[in-house]
N, C-alpha and C positions, 0 to 999 in steps of 0.2 A: 499419601497424597501424590508424591512425586512420581510413583509408579503408575498411578492412574493417569496423570498428565502425559507421561511418556507414551503410554499405551494408546492414548487418544491421538497423539501426533504421529506415531510410527507409521500408520497406513499412508499418511500424506508424504512422509519422507521416502517411503518405499516407492510411491508413485513418481516422485522426482527422480529417484534412482533408476526406475524403469525407463523414464524418458531419456536419461543418459545412455542406457543400455541399447535402446532401439533407435537412437538418433540417425544412424546410417541407413535405416530401413526406409526413410523418407528423404527426399532431396531438401536442401535448404529452402528452396522456393515453396515446397509443400508445408514446411514448418512455419514459414512466414504467412502462408495462406491460413493456417490454423490460428495463428496469432491475430490475424485480421478478423477472422470469423468470431473469435472470442471477444475482441475489442469492440466490434461493431454490433454483435447480436447476442451472444451467449451471456457475457458478463453483465451487459445492461439489463437483460432479462432477469438475472439473479438479483441485481440491485432493486429493480422494480418490484419483483415478487416479494423480496424480504421486507421492503418498506411498506408495501400496500396490503400485505396479507393479514395485518393486525392493526388495530387502532394505535395512533401515535398521539401522545399528548403534546400540546403546544410547548409545555414546560421542557419537554425533552429536547426540542429543537433549540429553544432559547439557552438551555444549559450546555448541550453538547457542542453546538457551533462555536461559541467563544472558547470553549475548552480545547478543542482540537486546533483552532487557530493559534492559541497561545502555545501549544506544543510545537507547532511548526515554526512559530516565531523564535522560540528558544533554540530549536535545532539550527535555524538559519544563523543566529548570532554566534552560537558555539562553533558552527562550521567555519564561519568567516575568520575565526582566530587562527586558522591554519593557512591563511593567505600567503604569508612569507615562506612557508615550507612547501607550497604548491608550485605548479607550473608558472613560469615567468609570464606567459601570455594570459591575460585575464580571461579570455574566452575559454581556454582550456581549463583554467581553475573553476570557472562558473559551471562547466559541464560536470566536474567532479563535485563541486559544492552542492548542487541540487540534490545529490543522493542523500544528503543529511536530513532533508525535510520531506522528500517524496516517499511513498509507502507502497507496499505490495498488497493490493486489495484481496487477492486470492488467498494469501496466507492469513489475512484477517478472518475470513469466513471459515477457514480450517481451524483456527485457534479458538474461536468463540465457543463452540460446543464443549470445550474442556473446562469452561468456567460456568458454574451454575449461576453466578451473579450477573453475567452479561447476556443480553438478548441479541439475536441476529438482527432484529429490526432496529435496535439502537445503533449497532455497528453500521447498518446501511445508512442511517441518518448521519453518522459521523463521516462516513466516506463521501456521502453526497454533499455535506457542508465543506469538506476538506478539498475535494477535487478541484474546484475552480480556483481556490486560493493557491494550492500547490502549483497548478499550471501557470497562474499569473506570476507567481514568484520566480518560477523556473524560466519562463519566457522573458521576464524582465531582466534576470541575471544574464541570460544568454544573448540578449538583444544587442549588446555591443559587438558590432561586426556581423550581426545577423542580417539577412536579406528580406525579412518579413516587414511589410508595411504595418502601420498601426491598425488599419481596418482588417487586414489579414490576421493579425494577432488576436483582435477581438473576436473574429469569427472562429478562430481555432479554439478559443477558450469556451465561447458561448455554445458552440455546436458539439462539444465533447459528448460522446454517447453516454459516458458514465454520469455526467452532469444532468443530461436530459432525462435519463432513466431514474436517477435519484430524485430529482425535483418532482417528476410525475408520480413516483411511488410515495414520496412524503406527502404530496398534496392529497392523494387518495387516502392515505393513513390518517391525516389530520381531519379529513372530511367525515370520517367514520363510516363511509360507504363501503359495503362489502361487495366486491365484484363477484358475480355468479361463477361458481366453480367451472362450468364448461368453458367460459370465456377466459378465465385465469389459468386454466390447465395448460395451454400451450406455453405460456411464460414459465410455468413450473417445470415443464419438461425441458425447456431450453436451460433453465437455471440449474437443473440437476447435471447437465453436461458441462457446465462452465468450469467447475473446479477441477475435475479429472483432466480435462484438456489443458487447462492452465498449468497444472502441476507437471504433466508430461512435457509440455513445451519448455517450462523452466529447466527441467533436467536435460532436455535435448539441446538447448541453446547455451547452457552454462559452461564456462571454462572450469573444469573440475580441478585443475592444477593452480588455480588463482591464488590460493593461500601461500604458495611458495614465493609469491611476489608481494607479500604484505610488508611494505616498507613503513616508515614512520608516518608519512603523510596519509597513506591509505588506512593505516591502522588507527590513526586519530579520527578520521572521518567515519570509519566503521564504529568506533567507540562512541562517537556522538550519536549515531543512529541507533545503536543497540544497547548502550549502557547509560550514557550521560543524560540523554533526553528522557528515557523512561524513569530514571532515578529522580530527575527534577519533577516529572509529572507525579510520581508517587509522593514526593515531599509536599508539593502544592496541594494534592488531594487530602493529605493528612492535616496540613495546616489549616485548610479552608473547611474541613469537616465535610467533604463530599460524601454523598450517599454511596453505598456499596455498588449499586448498578452503574452509576455514572463513573465512579472511580475505576471500576473494572474495564469499562469501555475505553476510557481515556488513557490509562496506563498501557493496556494492550495495544491500542493504536500507536502510542509512542514507542513501543518496543518492536514494531514490525520491521522487517528488512526493507531495503529500498525498492523502489518500483523496478520491475524486471524489464521495462521498456524505456528506462531513462536514457539509454544510449542512443535511441532513435531520435529523440528530440535534440540531444547534444550534436549528433551527426548532422541533423538538418540545419543547424546554425554554423557548422564548420568547426566545432570543438573536437577535441581528441576523443574519438569514439572508443578506441582501444582502452584508454584509461578508465572511462566510465563503465565499459563492459566488465573490466577487471574488478572494479569496485562493487558492481552488482553481484558478481559471482562470490566475492569475498563476504559481502554482507549476508547473502543468502546462506552460504555454507556456515558462517559463524552463528547465524540465528538458530541453527539446529541445537546449539548449546544455550544461547542466551534466552530464547523464547520460553522454553520450559522453566527456566529460572524465574522469569518475571511472572509467569502464570502461577508458579508456586508462591511467590511473594504476595501477589494479589490475594490468593486464597487464604493466607495466614494473617493478612493485614486488615481485611474488611469483612 
């Protein structure tokens, strides 16, 4: 089983490596433009297509939403335990703290096909339910010393393209309406481009030497994101008797590396951008080992 899992993930890891190899072929501004395109157009198309392409049961939304919110709440509480070991300025700590509950959506869609128990549509629901809460928690934590007004904060969360696309896709899925193929085809074409571009960008913008700076504080936050939170999600799923499909989505969601753009939000509030960027790289690199492990655990547990 572990060989099958690794073979399923190897192409994606190679794409990340390719991004690192070709980073100098494009200017930093060009990579930022690709990130913007992915954030505003391609990935929302993927979320919408994944959620709207098949019927969604109301029960899925009712079960998945509270489950992923619980996962993020656990990560938030575990992450705060590192407060005394972190930066003295709370704003800098908050920038690092957010990496414990934020998640990389691109890696989620890469990992789902390696699990026969999880469905892409269910992961789209999970991401759609998690995005506004993750952003709300991050903005709230960073708001000390931030320069956003309450109204600007609300707009930033409510107009998030991931949220809008997920809500629209889930609404279509819940309605049972099947969008005609010629109309849905453009979204599908955009969706197919989202993951490769996201993986290339991750590799191009990542600090590949970040693991050499893995101190106690960073190591603990990465452990919360990659080990402790998925372990608690696994335990809760076992104790509560969660079904195989729900358990697979929730544990996989809990095991994802942190969001690749977390440093952008931190920088916008004046937090230490370098610290957050280092944590993102460390989390992403370490997930190459931890993610296959959790996929294997899911496969033998449910």
